[in-house]
C-alpha positions as CSV (number, residue, x, y, z in Angstrom):
1,M,-12.9,-9.8,-6.3
2,G,-15.2,-8.4,-2.9
3,R,-11.8,-6.9,-1.3
4,F,-14.3,-3.9,-0.5
5,R,-17.5,-5.4,-0.1
6,D,-19.6,-3.5,2.2
7,K,-17.3,-0.4,1.9
8,V,-18.4,3.0,1.0
9,V,-16.1,4.1,-1.5
10,L,-16.1,8.5,-2.3
11,I,-13.7,9.4,-5.6
12,T,-13.8,12.8,-6.7
13,G,-13.0,13.6,-10.4
14,G,-14.6,11.0,-11.5
15,A,-14.8,11.4,-15.1
16,G,-11.4,11.7,-15.6
17,G,-9.3,8.3,-16.9
18,I,-7.8,7.8,-13.5
19,G,-10.7,8.2,-11.5
20,S,-12.9,6.4,-13.8
21,A,-10.7,4.0,-13.8
22,A,-10.7,4.3,-10.2
23,I,-14.4,3.5,-9.7
24,R,-14.6,0.4,-12.0
25,L,-11.7,-1.2,-9.8
26,F,-13.5,-0.8,-6.3
27,T,-17.1,-1.5,-8.0
28,L,-15.2,-4.8,-9.4
29,E,-14.1,-5.3,-5.8
30,E,-17.7,-5.3,-4.6
31,A,-17.3,-1.0,-3.1
32,K,-20.3,1.1,-3.1
33,V,-18.3,3.6,-5.0
34,I,-19.7,6.9,-5.1
35,S,-18.5,9.2,-7.1
36,W,-18.1,13.8,-7.2
37,D,-17.1,15.4,-10.6
38,V,-18.2,19.1,-11.9
39,L,-19.6,16.9,-14.6
40,E,-23.2,16.3,-13.9
41,E,-23.8,13.1,-16.0
42,P,-23.8,9.9,-14.6
43,R,-20.9,6.7,-16.0
44,R,-21.7,3.0,-15.7
45,S,-19.2,0.4,-14.6
46,K,-17.3,-2.4,-16.6
47,T,-19.8,-4.4,-14.8
48,G,-23.0,-2.2,-15.6
49,N,-23.2,-1.1,-12.4
50,T,-24.3,2.4,-12.3
51,T,-22.0,4.5,-10.0
52,G,-23.7,7.1,-7.4
53,W,-22.8,10.1,-9.0
54,T,-23.0,13.6,-8.0
55,K,-22.2,16.8,-9.3
56,V,-19.8,18.7,-6.8
57,D,-16.5,21.0,-7.0
58,V,-14.6,20.3,-4.3
59,S,-13.0,23.9,-4.5
60,D,-16.8,25.2,-2.9
61,R,-16.8,24.1,0.8
62,A,-19.9,25.1,1.9
63,E,-21.1,22.3,-1.6
64,V,-18.6,20.2,-0.4
65,T,-20.0,20.3,3.3
66,Q,-23.5,19.4,2.1
67,A,-22.5,16.7,-0.5
68,V,-21.3,15.0,2.2
69,E,-24.2,15.2,4.8
70,A,-25.8,14.4,2.2
71,L,-24.0,11.0,1.6
72,L,-23.6,10.0,5.1
73,A,-27.7,10.2,5.2
74,T,-28.2,7.7,2.9
75,Q,-24.9,5.9,3.4
76,G,-24.1,5.9,6.8
77,K,-20.5,6.1,6.6
78,I,-17.1,6.9,4.7
79,D,-14.9,4.1,4.4
80,V,-12.4,5.3,1.8
81,L,-11.4,8.8,0.6
82,I,-9.8,9.1,-3.2
83,N,-9.1,12.5,-3.0
84,N,-8.7,12.4,-7.0
85,A,-9.9,15.2,-8.3
86,G,-7.7,17.8,-9.6
87,V,-6.8,20.2,-13.1
88,T,-3.9,22.0,-15.3
89,N,-3.8,25.7,-16.6
90,D,-0.2,25.6,-17.5
91,A,2.0,29.2,-18.8
92,T,5.1,29.5,-17.7
93,L,5.6,32.1,-15.0
94,E,6.4,35.1,-16.6
95,K,2.8,34.0,-18.8
96,M,1.0,32.8,-16.3
97,N,-2.4,34.9,-14.2
98,S,-3.4,35.7,-11.0
99,L,-7.2,33.3,-13.1
100,Q,-4.5,29.9,-13.9
101,W,-3.3,30.2,-10.4
102,Q,-5.7,30.3,-8.7
103,R,-8.5,27.7,-10.4
104,V,-5.5,25.6,-10.3
105,I,-4.9,25.9,-6.2
106,D,-8.4,26.0,-5.7
107,V,-9.4,22.6,-7.3
108,N,-5.9,20.6,-7.0
109,L,-5.1,22.1,-3.4
110,T,-7.9,23.7,-1.4
111,G,-10.7,21.0,-3.0
112,T,-8.2,18.1,-1.0
113,F,-8.6,20.2,2.2
114,N,-12.1,20.7,2.0
115,V,-12.9,17.4,1.0
116,T,-11.4,16.1,3.7
117,S,-12.2,18.6,6.4
118,A,-15.9,17.5,5.6
119,V,-14.5,13.7,5.6
120,V,-12.8,13.0,9.0
121,P,-15.0,13.9,11.5
122,S,-17.4,10.7,10.5
123,M,-13.9,8.5,9.7
124,T,-13.2,9.9,13.9
125,R,-16.7,8.8,15.0
126,R,-15.9,5.2,13.9
127,S,-11.9,5.2,14.6
128,S,-11.5,3.5,11.3
129,G,-10.7,5.1,7.4
130,R,-8.5,5.1,4.9
131,I,-7.6,8.6,3.2
132,I,-5.2,8.7,-0.4
133,N,-4.7,11.6,-1.9
134,T,-3.4,12.6,-5.3
135,A,0.0,13.5,-5.8
136,S,2.3,14.1,-9.2
137,V,5.3,12.9,-9.9
138,V,5.9,16.9,-11.3
139,G,4.6,18.2,-7.3
140,L,7.9,16.1,-6.4
141,Y,10.1,17.0,-9.5
142,G,8.5,20.5,-10.3
143,S,8.1,20.4,-14.4
144,F,8.5,23.6,-17.1
145,G,5.5,25.5,-17.1
146,Q,3.5,24.1,-14.0
147,T,4.0,26.6,-11.4
148,N,0.9,26.4,-9.9
149,Y,0.2,22.7,-11.0
150,A,3.5,21.5,-9.2
151,A,2.8,24.2,-6.0
152,S,-0.3,22.6,-5.7
153,K,0.6,19.1,-5.7
154,A,4.3,19.4,-3.6
155,G,1.4,21.0,-0.9
156,V,-0.8,17.4,-1.2
157,V,2.4,16.2,-0.3
158,A,3.0,18.3,2.9
159,M,-0.8,17.8,3.6
160,T,-0.8,14.0,3.2
161,R,2.3,13.5,6.1
162,V,0.9,16.4,8.4
163,W,-2.7,14.7,8.5
164,A,-1.2,10.7,8.7
165,R,0.1,11.8,11.9
166,E,-3.1,14.0,13.5
167,F,-5.0,10.7,12.8
168,G,-3.4,7.9,12.8
169,K,-4.0,7.3,16.4
170,K,-7.8,8.3,15.5
171,G,-7.2,4.9,13.7
172,I,-7.3,6.5,10.1
173,T,-4.2,5.8,7.4
174,V,-3.4,8.6,5.2
175,N,-1.5,8.6,1.7
176,A,-0.5,9.5,-1.7
177,V,0.1,8.3,-4.5
178,A,2.0,10.2,-7.1
179,P,1.4,9.7,-10.2
180,G,4.0,10.0,-13.2
181,Y,2.8,10.4,-17.2
182,I,-0.6,8.6,-17.3
183,A,-1.8,8.0,-20.8
184,T,-4.8,10.6,-20.0
185,D,-6.9,13.1,-21.8
186,M,-5.0,15.4,-19.7
187,I,-2.0,14.4,-21.5
188,K,-3.3,15.1,-25.0
189,E,-2.6,18.8,-24.4
190,V,1.1,17.7,-24.0
191,P,3.2,18.5,-27.2
192,Q,4.3,15.1,-29.6
193,Q,8.0,16.1,-28.5
194,I,7.7,16.9,-24.8
195,L,6.0,13.3,-24.4
196,D,8.8,11.5,-26.6
197,R,11.6,13.4,-24.4
198,I,9.1,12.2,-21.4
199,I,8.9,8.4,-22.9
200,K,12.7,8.3,-22.8
201,Q,13.1,9.8,-19.5
202,T,11.6,6.7,-18.1
203,P,13.2,3.2,-18.4
204,L,9.9,1.4,-19.0
205,G,10.0,3.4,-22.0
206,R,6.0,3.8,-22.1
207,L,3.6,5.9,-20.6
208,G,1.7,4.5,-17.9
209,T,-2.2,3.6,-17.4
210,P,-4.6,4.5,-15.7
211,E,-5.6,1.3,-14.5
212,E,-2.2,0.9,-12.8
213,V,-2.4,4.3,-11.3
214,A,-6.1,2.8,-9.9
215,A,-4.6,-0.6,-8.2
216,V,-2.7,1.3,-6.0
217,Y,-5.2,3.3,-4.6
218,A,-6.6,-0.2,-3.9
219,F,-3.7,-1.2,-2.7
220,L,-3.7,1.5,-0.3
221,A,-7.2,1.4,0.5
222,S,-7.0,-2.2,1.6
223,E,-6.0,-4.5,4.7
224,E,-2.7,-5.6,3.7
225,A,-1.9,-1.9,3.0
226,S,-3.0,-1.3,7.6
227,F,1.1,-0.2,8.4
228,I,1.4,1.8,5.8
229,N,0.6,6.0,6.9
230,G,2.5,9.3,5.5
231,A,3.5,7.7,2.3
232,V,3.8,9.0,-1.1
233,I,3.7,6.7,-3.5
234,S,5.3,6.9,-7.2
235,V,3.7,5.3,-9.8
236,D,5.8,6.8,-12.5
237,G,8.1,4.1,-14.3
238,G,11.0,5.4,-12.6
239,F,11.0,8.6,-14.5
240,V,13.8,10.6,-13.8
241,G,12.9,14.1,-14.3
């Protein structure tokens, strides 16, 4: 406990299963956690502490810039950024319309760009920071009916590797976590027969938990990961696509 005492941690997409698990873990580790989501309601961690909560649409660059400025005005710094916000809107290519494509790209890819662009200058001034991006096993292997999601997450992987080169010399590490199939609300949209096939393709024979992904976020944010930069760590039970 206490690994992140006095650290300010910004987590986007805090209302989701993985985001909520990350909030709980970093709060237990005594971080000052600030969470963003498009939902307005605050969340409470298992410790009973109210997490700092701001309604922010990461796809809106002006809104993101304003929120970062407000955060820095009150906290003075951002030690860890976890770009966790993400959405799906699945369809095969022949059935996918431009709105389905654009919303997923706007949140998952452009949102990661917007938030990182706004946060990095403050980290650069302090020559210190951890940036953790949420990719996906789908961005590595593809998935039927997820052209938009796969493209957005593959883009996140590419940005992670570029930023690791750009910011490493400034004392900032940038890594990505690629969750496999995790037991969250998002997975509830997957038909049972497809879930059964996914579990069969996973050597560990089950879905992952949000807490297992959050634990990797925490590792990458910790001092133990100080020489890890530009990595993409899969948390997928050995899934074979």
